[in-house]
FIBA-67085 format. One record per residue: y, z, x of N, C-alpha, C in turn; chain; residue number from 1. Coordinates in steps of 0.02 Angstrom, whole numbers. Atoms other than C-alpha are relative to their C-alpha. Layout:
<drennus>
<n_py: Y; n_pz: Z; n_px: X; ca_py: Y; ca_pz: Z; ca_px: X; c_py: Y; c_pz: Z; c_px: X; figu: A; guza: NUM>;
...
</drennus>
This chain:
<drennus>
<n_py: -52; n_pz: -9; n_px: -49; ca_py: -194; ca_pz: -616; ca_px: 36; c_py: -2; c_pz: 70; c_px: 31; figu: A; guza: 1>;
<n_py: 4; n_pz: -65; n_px: -31; ca_py: -195; ca_pz: -426; ca_px: 58; c_py: -65; c_pz: 13; c_px: 37; figu: A; guza: 2>;
<n_py: 64; n_pz: -11; n_px: -32; ca_py: -381; ca_pz: -426; ca_px: 100; c_py: -2; c_pz: -27; c_px: 71; figu: A; guza: 3>;
<n_py: -1; n_pz: 29; n_px: -67; ca_py: -351; ca_pz: -539; ca_px: 250; c_py: 35; c_pz: 46; c_px: 49; figu: A; guza: 4>;
<n_py: -38; n_pz: -45; n_px: -44; ca_py: -226; ca_pz: -414; ca_px: 320; c_py: -45; c_pz: 55; c_px: 28; figu: A; guza: 5>;
<n_py: 42; n_pz: -56; n_px: -20; ca_py: -360; ca_pz: -280; ca_px: 327; c_py: -59; c_pz: -21; c_px: 44; figu: A; guza: 6>;
<n_py: 54; n_pz: 24; n_px: -43; ca_py: -485; ca_pz: -390; ca_px: 421; c_py: 11; c_pz: 20; c_px: 73; figu: A; guza: 7>;
<n_py: -16; n_pz: -18; n_px: -69; ca_py: -396; ca_pz: -341; ca_px: 583; c_py: -16; c_pz: 74; c_px: 14; figu: A; guza: 8>;
<n_py: 11; n_pz: -71; n_px: -8; ca_py: -442; ca_pz: -158; ca_px: 554; c_py: -74; c_pz: 19; c_px: 2; figu: A; guza: 9>;
<n_py: 68; n_pz: -29; n_px: -4; ca_py: -600; ca_pz: -65; ca_px: 604; c_py: 7; c_pz: 65; c_px: 39; figu: A; guza: 10>;
<n_py: -5; n_pz: -64; n_px: -34; ca_py: -612; ca_pz: 119; ca_px: 648; c_py: -38; c_pz: -4; c_px: 66; figu: A; guza: 11>;
<n_py: 28; n_pz: 10; n_px: -67; ca_py: -646; ca_pz: 123; ca_px: 835; c_py: -41; c_pz: 58; c_px: 27; figu: A; guza: 12>;
<n_py: 37; n_pz: -59; n_px: -21; ca_py: -734; ca_pz: 291; ca_px: 842; c_py: -51; c_pz: 18; c_px: -53; figu: A; guza: 13>;
<n_py: 48; n_pz: -20; n_px: 52; ca_py: -882; ca_pz: 371; ca_px: 753; c_py: 33; c_pz: 49; c_px: -49; figu: A; guza: 14>;
<n_py: -24; n_pz: -48; n_px: 50; ca_py: -841; ca_pz: 460; ca_px: 590; c_py: -38; c_pz: 65; c_px: 8; figu: A; guza: 15>;
<n_py: 34; n_pz: -65; n_px: 0; ca_py: -880; ca_pz: 645; ca_px: 583; c_py: -45; c_pz: 4; c_px: -62; figu: A; guza: 16>;
<n_py: 49; n_pz: -6; n_px: 55; ca_py: -1021; ca_pz: 700; ca_px: 468; c_py: 34; c_pz: 8; c_px: -68; figu: A; guza: 17>;
<n_py: -33; n_pz: -12; n_px: 65; ca_py: -906; ca_pz: 766; ca_px: 331; c_py: 42; c_pz: -60; c_px: -22; figu: A; guza: 18>;
<n_py: -37; n_pz: 60; n_px: 18; ca_py: -801; ca_pz: 607; ca_px: 339; c_py: -48; c_pz: -52; c_px: -29; figu: A; guza: 19>;
<n_py: 51; n_pz: 47; n_px: 26; ca_py: -958; ca_pz: 501; ca_px: 315; c_py: -20; c_pz: 20; c_px: -71; figu: A; guza: 20>;
<n_py: 18; n_pz: -23; n_px: 67; ca_py: -1001; ca_pz: 609; ca_px: 165; c_py: 54; c_pz: -17; c_px: -51; figu: A; guza: 21>;
<n_py: -55; n_pz: 18; n_px: 46; ca_py: -829; ca_pz: 583; ca_px: 87; c_py: 0; c_pz: -74; c_px: -15; figu: A; guza: 22>;
<n_py: 0; n_pz: 72; n_px: 9; ca_py: -838; ca_pz: 396; ca_px: 115; c_py: -59; c_pz: -23; c_px: -42; figu: A; guza: 23>;
<n_py: 59; n_pz: 17; n_px: 40; ca_py: -1014; ca_pz: 387; ca_px: 44; c_py: 11; c_pz: 18; c_px: -73; figu: A; guza: 24>;
<n_py: -14; n_pz: -21; n_px: 69; ca_py: -957; ca_pz: 482; ca_px: -111; c_py: 45; c_pz: -52; c_px: -34; figu: A; guza: 25>;
<n_py: -45; n_pz: 50; n_px: 28; ca_py: -817; ca_pz: 356; ca_px: -137; c_py: -37; c_pz: -65; c_px: -15; figu: A; guza: 26>;
<n_py: 39; n_pz: 61; n_px: 11; ca_py: -943; ca_pz: 213; ca_px: -121; c_py: -47; c_pz: 6; c_px: -60; figu: A; guza: 27>;
<n_py: 50; n_pz: -8; n_px: 53; ca_py: -1072; ca_pz: 285; ca_px: -241; c_py: 31; c_pz: 16; c_px: -67; figu: A; guza: 28>;
<n_py: -32; n_pz: -17; n_px: 63; ca_py: -948; ca_pz: 345; ca_px: -372; c_py: 73; c_pz: -24; c_px: 2; figu: A; guza: 29>;
<n_py: -67; n_pz: 27; n_px: -5; ca_py: -798; ca_pz: 228; ca_px: -373; c_py: 47; c_pz: 24; c_px: -55; figu: A; guza: 30>;
<n_py: -42; n_pz: -25; n_px: 54; ca_py: -735; ca_pz: 297; ca_px: -540; c_py: 58; c_pz: -46; c_px: -14; figu: A; guza: 31>;
<n_py: -60; n_pz: 40; n_px: 15; ca_py: -558; ca_pz: 240; ca_px: -574; c_py: 37; c_pz: -21; c_px: 64; figu: A; guza: 32>;
<n_py: -31; n_pz: 21; n_px: -63; ca_py: -520; ca_pz: 210; ca_px: -389; c_py: 53; c_pz: 49; c_px: 25; figu: A; guza: 33>;
<n_py: -48; n_pz: -51; n_px: -23; ca_py: -413; ca_pz: 367; ca_px: -374; c_py: -39; c_pz: 57; c_px: 31; figu: A; guza: 34>;
<n_py: 36; n_pz: -52; n_px: -36; ca_py: -466; ca_pz: 497; ca_px: -249; c_py: 48; c_pz: 55; c_px: 21; figu: A; guza: 35>;
<n_py: -37; n_pz: -58; n_px: -23; ca_py: -405; ca_pz: 671; ca_px: -210; c_py: -43; c_pz: 32; c_px: 54; figu: A; guza: 36>;
<n_py: 39; n_pz: -26; n_px: -56; ca_py: -464; ca_pz: 725; ca_px: -39; c_py: 28; c_pz: 69; c_px: 17; figu: A; guza: 37>;
<n_py: -20; n_pz: -68; n_px: -16; ca_py: -457; ca_pz: 912; ca_px: -12; c_py: -44; c_pz: 24; c_px: 57; figu: A; guza: 38>;
<n_py: 36; n_pz: -23; n_px: -59; ca_py: -506; ca_pz: 975; ca_px: 160; c_py: 49; c_pz: 37; c_px: 44; figu: A; guza: 39>;
<n_py: -44; n_pz: -39; n_px: -43; ca_py: -438; ca_pz: 1093; ca_px: 293; c_py: 41; c_pz: -44; c_px: 48; figu: A; guza: 40>;
<n_py: -40; n_pz: 37; n_px: -50; ca_py: -302; ca_pz: 1039; ca_px: 416; c_py: -44; c_pz: -19; c_px: 60; figu: A; guza: 41>;
<n_py: 36; n_pz: 23; n_px: -59; ca_py: -372; ca_pz: 937; ca_px: 560; c_py: -69; c_pz: -27; c_px: -14; figu: A; guza: 42>;
<n_py: 68; n_pz: 22; n_px: 16; ca_py: -527; ca_pz: 881; ca_px: 466; c_py: -6; c_pz: -77; c_px: -5; figu: A; guza: 43>;
<n_py: 3; n_pz: 72; n_px: 0; ca_py: -480; ca_pz: 697; ca_px: 469; c_py: 12; c_pz: -33; c_px: -68; figu: A; guza: 44>;
<n_py: -16; n_pz: 29; n_px: 66; ca_py: -413; ca_pz: 668; ca_px: 292; c_py: 38; c_pz: -66; c_px: 7; figu: A; guza: 45>;
<n_py: -39; n_pz: 62; n_px: -10; ca_py: -291; ca_pz: 537; ca_px: 356; c_py: -46; c_pz: -58; c_px: 19; figu: A; guza: 46>;
<n_py: 48; n_pz: 52; n_px: -21; ca_py: -432; ca_pz: 440; ca_px: 440; c_py: -41; c_pz: -23; c_px: -60; figu: A; guza: 47>;
<n_py: 39; n_pz: 19; n_px: 59; ca_py: -535; ca_pz: 445; ca_px: 280; c_py: 44; c_pz: -41; c_px: -48; figu: A; guza: 48>;
<n_py: -45; n_pz: 39; n_px: 44; ca_py: -384; ca_pz: 386; ca_px: 179; c_py: 11; c_pz: -70; c_px: 25; figu: A; guza: 49>;
<n_py: -10; n_pz: 67; n_px: -29; ca_py: -352; ca_pz: 241; ca_px: 298; c_py: -64; c_pz: -42; c_px: -6; figu: A; guza: 50>;
<n_py: 63; n_pz: 37; n_px: 7; ca_py: -537; ca_pz: 193; ca_px: 295; c_py: -10; c_pz: -22; c_px: -73; figu: A; guza: 51>;
<n_py: 6; n_pz: 21; n_px: 70; ca_py: -535; ca_pz: 192; ca_px: 104; c_py: 46; c_pz: -58; c_px: -15; figu: A; guza: 52>;
<n_py: -47; n_pz: 55; n_px: 10; ca_py: -381; ca_pz: 81; ca_px: 105; c_py: -30; c_pz: -64; c_px: 30; figu: A; guza: 53>;
<n_py: 30; n_pz: 58; n_px: -34; ca_py: -469; ca_pz: -35; ca_px: 229; c_py: -58; c_pz: -27; c_px: -42; figu: A; guza: 54>;
<n_py: 58; n_pz: 22; n_px: 39; ca_py: -628; ca_pz: -41; ca_px: 124; c_py: 20; c_pz: -32; c_px: -67; figu: A; guza: 55>;
<n_py: -22; n_pz: 27; n_px: 65; ca_py: -536; ca_pz: -72; ca_px: -40; c_py: 38; c_pz: -66; c_px: 9; figu: A; guza: 56>;
<n_py: -38; n_pz: 61; n_px: -16; ca_py: -435; ca_pz: -211; ca_px: 45; c_py: 55; c_pz: -13; c_px: -51; figu: A; guza: 57>;
<n_py: -54; n_pz: 6; n_px: 49; ca_py: -289; ca_pz: -177; ca_px: -71; c_py: 61; c_pz: 37; c_px: 27; figu: A; guza: 58>;
<n_py: -61; n_pz: -36; n_px: -22; ca_py: -108; ca_pz: -128; ca_px: -38; c_py: -1; c_pz: 72; c_px: -25; figu: A; guza: 59>;
<n_py: 0; n_pz: -71; n_px: 18; ca_py: -79; ca_pz: 59; ca_px: -42; c_py: 68; c_pz: 31; c_px: 13; figu: A; guza: 60>;
<n_py: -59; n_pz: -42; n_px: -10; ca_py: 63; ca_pz: 183; ca_px: -59; c_py: -25; c_pz: 71; c_px: 8; figu: A; guza: 61>;
<n_py: 19; n_pz: -69; n_px: -15; ca_py: 40; ca_pz: 355; ca_px: 18; c_py: 64; c_pz: 41; c_px: -1; figu: A; guza: 62>;
<n_py: -58; n_pz: -45; n_px: -1; ca_py: 160; ca_pz: 498; ca_px: -16; c_py: -18; c_pz: 62; c_px: 41; figu: A; guza: 63>;
<n_py: 11; n_pz: -55; n_px: -46; ca_py: 173; ca_pz: 629; ca_px: 120; c_py: 54; c_pz: 53; c_px: -10; figu: A; guza: 64>;
<n_py: -49; n_pz: -53; n_px: 11; ca_py: 259; ca_pz: 798; ca_px: 112; c_py: 56; c_pz: 3; c_px: 51; figu: A; guza: 65>;
<n_py: -51; n_pz: -4; n_px: -53; ca_py: 353; ca_pz: 781; ca_px: 277; c_py: 0; c_pz: -66; c_px: 40; figu: A; guza: 66>;
<n_py: -3; n_pz: 59; n_px: -42; ca_py: 410; ca_pz: 646; ca_px: 396; c_py: -51; c_pz: 4; c_px: 56; figu: A; guza: 67>;
<n_py: 52; n_pz: -8; n_px: -51; ca_py: 289; ca_pz: 718; ca_px: 525; c_py: -66; c_pz: -28; c_px: -25; figu: A; guza: 68>;
<n_py: 62; n_pz: 25; n_px: 30; ca_py: 141; ca_pz: 685; ca_px: 410; c_py: 5; c_pz: -75; c_px: -14; figu: A; guza: 69>;
<n_py: -12; n_pz: 72; n_px: 13; ca_py: 216; ca_pz: 517; ca_px: 362; c_py: -14; c_pz: -40; c_px: 64; figu: A; guza: 70>;
<n_py: 11; n_pz: 35; n_px: -63; ca_py: 220; ca_pz: 463; ca_px: 545; c_py: -72; c_pz: 5; c_px: 24; figu: A; guza: 71>;
<n_py: 71; n_pz: -9; n_px: -18; ca_py: 44; ca_pz: 533; ca_px: 570; c_py: -42; c_pz: -56; c_px: -29; figu: A; guza: 72>;
<n_py: 38; n_pz: 54; n_px: 32; ca_py: -23; ca_pz: 403; ca_px: 448; c_py: 6; c_pz: -64; c_px: 41; figu: A; guza: 73>;
<n_py: -11; n_pz: 61; n_px: -38; ca_py: 55; ca_pz: 262; ca_px: 548; c_py: -32; c_pz: 6; c_px: 69; figu: A; guza: 74>;
<n_py: 31; n_pz: -11; n_px: -65; ca_py: -2; ca_pz: 337; ca_px: 714; c_py: -76; c_pz: -6; c_px: -4; figu: A; guza: 75>;
<n_py: 72; n_pz: 2; n_px: 8; ca_py: -180; ca_pz: 360; ca_px: 651; c_py: -25; c_pz: -70; c_px: -14; figu: A; guza: 76>;
<n_py: 20; n_pz: 70; n_px: 11; ca_py: -183; ca_pz: 178; ca_px: 597; c_py: -17; c_pz: -33; c_px: 67; figu: A; guza: 77>;
<n_py: 15; n_pz: 25; n_px: -67; ca_py: -184; ca_pz: 144; ca_px: 785; c_py: -73; c_pz: 12; c_px: 21; figu: A; guza: 78>;
<n_py: 71; n_pz: -11; n_px: -15; ca_py: -363; ca_pz: 211; ca_px: 786; c_py: -44; c_pz: -54; c_px: -31; figu: A; guza: 79>;
<n_py: 37; n_pz: 54; n_px: 32; ca_py: -413; ca_pz: 58; ca_px: 685; c_py: 13; c_pz: -68; c_px: 33; figu: A; guza: 80>;
<n_py: -16; n_pz: 61; n_px: -37; ca_py: -339; ca_pz: -72; ca_px: 804; c_py: 31; c_pz: 19; c_px: 67; figu: A; guza: 81>;
<n_py: -30; n_pz: -13; n_px: -66; ca_py: -289; ca_pz: -82; ca_px: 986; c_py: 67; c_pz: -36; c_px: 7; figu: A; guza: 82>;
<n_py: -61; n_pz: 40; n_px: -3; ca_py: -141; ca_pz: -195; ca_px: 944; c_py: 57; c_pz: 35; c_px: -36; figu: A; guza: 83>;
<n_py: -57; n_pz: -33; n_px: 32; ca_py: 23; ca_pz: -102; ca_px: 912; c_py: 37; c_pz: -45; c_px: -50; figu: A; guza: 84>;
<n_py: -33; n_pz: 47; n_px: 46; ca_py: 93; ca_pz: -259; ca_px: 828; c_py: -36; c_pz: 0; c_px: -68; figu: A; guza: 85>;
<n_py: 37; n_pz: -3; n_px: 63; ca_py: -46; ca_pz: -247; ca_px: 698; c_py: 19; c_pz: 62; c_px: -39; figu: A; guza: 86>;
<n_py: -21; n_pz: -62; n_px: 33; ca_py: 1; ca_pz: -66; ca_px: 660; c_py: 68; c_pz: -11; c_px: -32; figu: A; guza: 87>;
<n_py: -68; n_pz: 13; n_px: 25; ca_py: 182; ca_pz: -120; ca_px: 640; c_py: 0; c_pz: -47; c_px: -60; figu: A; guza: 88>;
<n_py: 2; n_pz: 50; n_px: 54; ca_py: 139; ca_pz: -269; ca_px: 530; c_py: -32; c_pz: 26; c_px: -63; figu: A; guza: 89>;
<n_py: 38; n_pz: -23; n_px: 58; ca_py: 19; ca_pz: -176; ca_px: 417; c_py: 27; c_pz: 63; c_px: -32; figu: A; guza: 90>;
<n_py: -25; n_pz: -63; n_px: 28; ca_py: 118; ca_pz: -17; ca_px: 389; c_py: 75; c_pz: 3; c_px: 0; figu: A; guza: 91>;
<n_py: -72; n_pz: -10; n_px: 5; ca_py: 290; ca_pz: 35; ca_px: 336; c_py: 15; c_pz: 71; c_px: -21; figu: A; guza: 92>;
<n_py: -24; n_pz: -66; n_px: 19; ca_py: 381; ca_pz: 200; ca_px: 324; c_py: 65; c_pz: -6; c_px: -40; figu: A; guza: 93>;
<n_py: -64; n_pz: 13; n_px: 32; ca_py: 532; ca_pz: 120; ca_px: 242; c_py: -10; c_pz: -39; c_px: -65; figu: A; guza: 94>;
<n_py: 8; n_pz: 37; n_px: 63; ca_py: 541; ca_pz: 68; ca_px: 58; c_py: 34; c_pz: -68; c_px: 0; figu: A; guza: 95>;
<n_py: -33; n_pz: 65; n_px: -4; ca_py: 655; ca_pz: -76; ca_px: 108; c_py: -44; c_pz: -53; c_px: 32; figu: A; guza: 96>;
<n_py: 45; n_pz: 47; n_px: -34; ca_py: 514; ca_pz: -155; ca_px: 210; c_py: -71; c_pz: 16; c_px: -21; figu: A; guza: 97>;
<n_py: 67; n_pz: -15; n_px: 25; ca_py: 354; ca_pz: -156; ca_px: 112; c_py: -53; c_pz: -35; c_px: 41; figu: A; guza: 98>;
<n_py: 56; n_pz: 25; n_px: -39; ca_py: 187; ca_pz: -185; ca_px: 198; c_py: -64; c_pz: 15; c_px: -39; figu: A; guza: 99>;
<n_py: 62; n_pz: -16; n_px: 35; ca_py: 4; ca_pz: -176; ca_px: 148; c_py: -13; c_pz: 76; c_px: -6; figu: A; guza: 100>;
<n_py: 7; n_pz: -73; n_px: 3; ca_py: 6; ca_pz: 12; ca_px: 189; c_py: 70; c_pz: 30; c_px: 5; figu: A; guza: 101>;
<n_py: -66; n_pz: -29; n_px: 2; ca_py: 165; ca_pz: 101; ca_px: 137; c_py: -7; c_pz: 76; c_px: -3; figu: A; guza: 102>;
<n_py: 3; n_pz: -73; n_px: -2; ca_py: 190; ca_pz: 284; ca_px: 182; c_py: 71; c_pz: 27; c_px: -8; figu: A; guza: 103>;
<n_py: -66; n_pz: -27; n_px: 16; ca_py: 337; ca_pz: 372; ca_px: 103; c_py: -4; c_pz: 76; c_px: -7; figu: A; guza: 104>;
<n_py: -2; n_pz: -73; n_px: 11; ca_py: 393; ca_pz: 553; ca_px: 88; c_py: 12; c_pz: 13; c_px: -74; figu: A; guza: 105>;
<n_py: -11; n_pz: -20; n_px: 69; ca_py: 400; ca_pz: 648; ca_px: -75; c_py: 73; c_pz: -8; c_px: -20; figu: A; guza: 106>;
<n_py: -72; n_pz: 4; n_px: 14; ca_py: 589; ca_pz: 642; ca_px: -60; c_py: 18; c_pz: -66; c_px: -34; figu: A; guza: 107>;
<n_py: -15; n_pz: 65; n_px: 30; ca_py: 587; ca_pz: 458; ca_px: -107; c_py: -6; c_pz: 3; c_px: -76; figu: A; guza: 108>;
<n_py: 9; n_pz: -2; n_px: 73; ca_py: 520; ca_pz: 495; ca_px: -280; c_py: 41; c_pz: 55; c_px: -33; figu: A; guza: 109>;
<n_py: -43; n_pz: -51; n_px: 29; ca_py: 635; ca_pz: 644; ca_px: -302; c_py: 72; c_pz: -22; c_px: -4; figu: A; guza: 110>;
<n_py: -67; n_pz: 28; n_px: 3; ca_py: 790; ca_pz: 535; ca_px: -282; c_py: -3; c_pz: -60; c_px: -48; figu: A; guza: 111>;
<n_py: 11; n_pz: 51; n_px: 51; ca_py: 795; ca_pz: 433; ca_px: -444; c_py: 24; c_pz: -70; c_px: 18; figu: A; guza: 112>;
<n_py: -25; n_pz: 67; n_px: -16; ca_py: 905; ca_pz: 289; ca_px: -384; c_py: -42; c_pz: -35; c_px: 53; figu: A; guza: 113>;
<n_py: 42; n_pz: 29; n_px: -54; ca_py: 805; ca_pz: 263; ca_px: -225; c_py: -70; c_pz: -15; c_px: -26; figu: A; guza: 114>;
<n_py: 67; n_pz: 11; n_px: 27; ca_py: 641; ca_pz: 282; ca_px: -318; c_py: -2; c_pz: -62; c_px: -44; figu: A; guza: 115>;
<n_py: -1; n_pz: 59; n_px: 43; ca_py: 692; ca_pz: 153; ca_px: -447; c_py: 4; c_pz: -64; c_px: 41; figu: A; guza: 116>;
<n_py: -6; n_pz: 60; n_px: -42; ca_py: 745; ca_pz: 29; ca_px: -313; c_py: -65; c_pz: -14; c_px: 38; figu: A; guza: 117>;
<n_py: 64; n_pz: 9; n_px: -35; ca_py: 585; ca_pz: 59; ca_px: -215; c_py: -52; c_pz: -28; c_px: -49; figu: A; guza: 118>;
<n_py: 46; n_pz: 25; n_px: 51; ca_py: 487; ca_pz: 31; ca_px: -376; c_py: 12; c_pz: -73; c_px: -15; figu: A; guza: 119>;
<n_py: -17; n_pz: 71; n_px: 12; ca_py: 579; ca_pz: -132; ca_px: -408; c_py: -25; c_pz: -44; c_px: 57; figu: A; guza: 120>;
<n_py: 22; n_pz: 40; n_px: -57; ca_py: 542; ca_pz: -193; ca_px: -232; c_py: -76; c_pz: -7; c_px: 1; figu: A; guza: 121>;
<n_py: 73; n_pz: 3; n_px: 2; ca_py: 358; ca_pz: -149; ca_px: -248; c_py: -24; c_pz: -46; c_px: -56; figu: A; guza: 122>;
<n_py: 19; n_pz: 43; n_px: 56; ca_py: 348; ca_pz: -233; ca_px: -418; c_py: 13; c_pz: -73; c_px: 17; figu: A; guza: 123>;
<n_py: -16; n_pz: 69; n_px: -18; ca_py: 434; ca_pz: -389; ca_px: -351; c_py: -52; c_pz: -27; c_px: 49; figu: A; guza: 124>;
<n_py: 50; n_pz: 21; n_px: -50; ca_py: 313; ca_pz: -396; ca_px: -203; c_py: -66; c_pz: -15; c_px: -36; figu: A; guza: 125>;
<n_py: 62; n_pz: 9; n_px: 37; ca_py: 166; ca_pz: -376; ca_px: -322; c_py: 3; c_pz: -63; c_px: -43; figu: A; guza: 126>;
<n_py: -10; n_pz: 58; n_px: 43; ca_py: 235; ca_pz: -509; ca_px: -439; c_py: -6; c_pz: -64; c_px: 41; figu: A; guza: 127>;
<n_py: 4; n_pz: 59; n_px: -44; ca_py: 256; ca_pz: -632; ca_px: -295; c_py: -73; c_pz: -12; c_px: 21; figu: A; guza: 128>;
<n_py: 70; n_pz: 8; n_px: -19; ca_py: 78; ca_pz: -598; ca_px: -237; c_py: -43; c_pz: -27; c_px: -57; figu: A; guza: 129>;
<n_py: 36; n_pz: 27; n_px: 58; ca_py: 14; ca_pz: -631; ca_px: -414; c_py: 13; c_pz: -74; c_px: -8; figu: A; guza: 130>;
<n_py: -16; n_pz: 71; n_px: 7; ca_py: 107; ca_pz: -796; ca_px: -424; c_py: -36; c_pz: -42; c_px: 52; figu: A; guza: 131>;
<n_py: 35; n_pz: 36; n_px: -53; ca_py: 32; ca_pz: -849; ca_px: -258; c_py: -75; c_pz: -1; c_px: -12; figu: A; guza: 132>;
<n_py: 73; n_pz: -5; n_px: 10; ca_py: -144; ca_pz: -788; ca_px: -297; c_py: -23; c_pz: -43; c_px: -59; figu: A; guza: 133>;
<n_py: 18; n_pz: 38; n_px: 60; ca_py: -144; ca_pz: -874; ca_px: -467; c_py: 19; c_pz: -74; c_px: 7; figu: A; guza: 134>;
<n_py: -17; n_pz: 70; n_px: -11; ca_py: -79; ca_pz: -1037; ca_px: -392; c_py: 60; c_pz: -24; c_px: -40; figu: A; guza: 135>;
<n_py: -59; n_pz: 20; n_px: 39; ca_py: 81; ca_pz: -1034; ca_px: -495; c_py: 61; c_pz: -10; c_px: 44; figu: A; guza: 136>;
<n_py: -53; n_pz: 14; n_px: -49; ca_py: 186; ca_pz: -1045; ca_px: -337; c_py: -34; c_pz: -21; c_px: 64; figu: A; guza: 137>;
<n_py: 30; n_pz: 28; n_px: -60; ca_py: 148; ca_pz: -1146; ca_px: -182; c_py: 8; c_pz: 45; c_px: 61; figu: A; guza: 138>;
<n_py: -12; n_pz: -45; n_px: -56; ca_py: 224; ca_pz: -1021; ca_px: -61; c_py: 49; c_pz: 55; c_px: -23; figu: A; guza: 139>;
<n_py: -42; n_pz: -58; n_px: 17; ca_py: 329; ca_pz: -863; ca_px: -56; c_py: 71; c_pz: -21; c_px: -21; figu: A; guza: 140>;
<n_py: -68; n_pz: 23; n_px: 18; ca_py: 495; ca_pz: -957; ca_px: -61; c_py: 2; c_pz: -26; c_px: -71; figu: A; guza: 141>;
<n_py: 4; n_pz: 27; n_px: 69; ca_py: 443; ca_pz: -1050; ca_px: -219; c_py: -6; c_pz: 58; c_px: -50; figu: A; guza: 142>;
<n_py: 8; n_pz: -57; n_px: 45; ca_py: 389; ca_pz: -885; ca_px: -297; c_py: 66; c_pz: 38; c_px: -9; figu: A; guza: 143>;
<n_py: -65; n_pz: -35; n_px: 4; ca_py: 556; ca_pz: -803; ca_px: -256; c_py: 50; c_pz: -39; c_px: -42; figu: A; guza: 144>;
<n_py: -44; n_pz: 42; n_px: 40; ca_py: 651; ca_pz: -950; ca_px: -329; c_py: -18; c_pz: 5; c_px: -74; figu: A; guza: 145>;
<n_py: 24; n_pz: -5; n_px: 69; ca_py: 544; ca_pz: -940; ca_px: -486; c_py: 24; c_pz: 66; c_px: -31; figu: A; guza: 146>;
<n_py: -22; n_pz: -65; n_px: 26; ca_py: 584; ca_pz: -754; ca_px: -506; c_py: 76; c_pz: 1; c_px: -11; figu: A; guza: 147>;
<n_py: -73; n_pz: 2; n_px: 6; ca_py: 770; ca_pz: -782; ca_px: -476; c_py: 21; c_pz: -42; c_px: -60; figu: A; guza: 148>;
<n_py: -15; n_pz: 43; n_px: 57; ca_py: 772; ca_pz: -923; ca_px: -604; c_py: -15; c_pz: 36; c_px: -66; figu: A; guza: 149>;
<n_py: 17; n_pz: -38; n_px: 61; ca_py: 684; ca_pz: -815; ca_px: -734; c_py: 51; c_pz: 54; c_px: -12; figu: A; guza: 150>;
<n_py: -49; n_pz: -53; n_px: 8; ca_py: 804; ca_pz: -672; ca_px: -702; c_py: 68; c_pz: -27; c_px: -25; figu: A; guza: 151>;
<n_py: -63; n_pz: 31; n_px: 19; ca_py: 955; ca_pz: -787; ca_px: -720; c_py: -2; c_pz: -29; c_px: -71; figu: A; guza: 152>;
<n_py: 4; n_pz: 36; n_px: 64; ca_py: 894; ca_pz: -889; ca_px: -870; c_py: -25; c_pz: 42; c_px: -58; figu: A; guza: 153>;
<n_py: 30; n_pz: -40; n_px: 53; ca_py: 800; ca_pz: -756; ca_px: -966; c_py: -5; c_pz: 73; c_px: 22; figu: A; guza: 154>;
<n_py: 0; n_pz: -68; n_px: -24; ca_py: 852; ca_pz: -580; ca_px: -917; c_py: -47; c_pz: 47; c_px: -38; figu: A; guza: 155>;
<n_py: 44; n_pz: -44; n_px: 39; ca_py: 755; ca_pz: -498; ca_px: -1059; c_py: -73; c_pz: -10; c_px: 19; figu: A; guza: 156>;
<n_py: 69; n_pz: 14; n_px: -20; ca_py: 592; ca_pz: -584; ca_px: -1013; c_py: -12; c_pz: 27; c_px: 71; figu: A; guza: 157>;
<n_py: 6; n_pz: -26; n_px: -68; ca_py: 623; ca_pz: -540; ca_px: -831; c_py: -8; c_pz: 76; c_px: -1; figu: A; guza: 158>;
<n_py: 3; n_pz: -73; n_px: 4; ca_py: 652; ca_pz: -357; ca_px: -875; c_py: -67; c_pz: 23; c_px: -28; figu: A; guza: 159>;
<n_py: 65; n_pz: -17; n_px: 28; ca_py: 495; ca_pz: -351; ca_px: -984; c_py: -55; c_pz: -8; c_px: 52; figu: A; guza: 160>;
<n_py: 51; n_pz: 13; n_px: -51; ca_py: 391; ca_pz: -428; ca_px: -844; c_py: 4; c_pz: 51; c_px: 56; figu: A; guza: 161>;
<n_py: -9; n_pz: -50; n_px: -53; ca_py: 466; ca_pz: -310; ca_px: -716; c_py: -29; c_pz: 66; c_px: -22; figu: A; guza: 162>;
<n_py: 26; n_pz: -64; n_px: 24; ca_py: 425; ca_pz: -159; ca_px: -824; c_py: -76; c_pz: 0; c_px: -3; figu: A; guza: 163>;
<n_py: 74; n_pz: 3; n_px: 2; ca_py: 246; ca_pz: -218; ca_px: -849; c_py: -30; c_pz: 4; c_px: 70; figu: A; guza: 164>;
<n_py: 25; n_pz: -3; n_px: -69; ca_py: 226; ca_pz: -239; ca_px: -661; c_py: 5; c_pz: 70; c_px: 28; figu: A; guza: 165>;
<n_py: -7; n_pz: -68; n_px: -27; ca_py: 289; ca_pz: -63; ca_px: -625; c_py: -45; c_pz: 50; c_px: -36; figu: A; guza: 166>;
<n_py: 43; n_pz: -46; n_px: 38; ca_py: 180; ca_pz: 16; ca_px: -759; c_py: -74; c_pz: -15; c_px: 8; figu: A; guza: 167>;
<n_py: 71; n_pz: 21; n_px: -6; ca_py: 19; ca_pz: -78; ca_px: -717; c_py: -36; c_pz: 40; c_px: 53; figu: A; guza: 168>;
</drennus>
């Protein structure tokens, strides 16, 4: 499901030499899939990050220091598609509306109540995607009903499952 979302993306310009080198390094040494990109301002780190997200075809959460940088991620996504609706559908700056590419500010994780709720929403989204991918729910509505039923009938099991989803 998430992989299909990224099919609409393709960087529309040539990568700079140093960007190609960073991307090649990620391809040849995937390690644990966590990358720390350190480069000077204006060197295209956001573009490299978006390209890595596109290549991995997996949902991502990016934490930015300011709302300006947060919006930059969404704006730069426009360099991967000419369709503004695709940018809107594939990215979110709000924890209440999760998308394949979520860009939040550090403030979100410094506010415990908001961070916990955002974590719950992300875990719920991930749980629903698992149910669909594993064929244990026919569609999203069925998956949501299944989760609500589990929460109502077996709160302890629901809480254990929720915790495992947020820690995975």
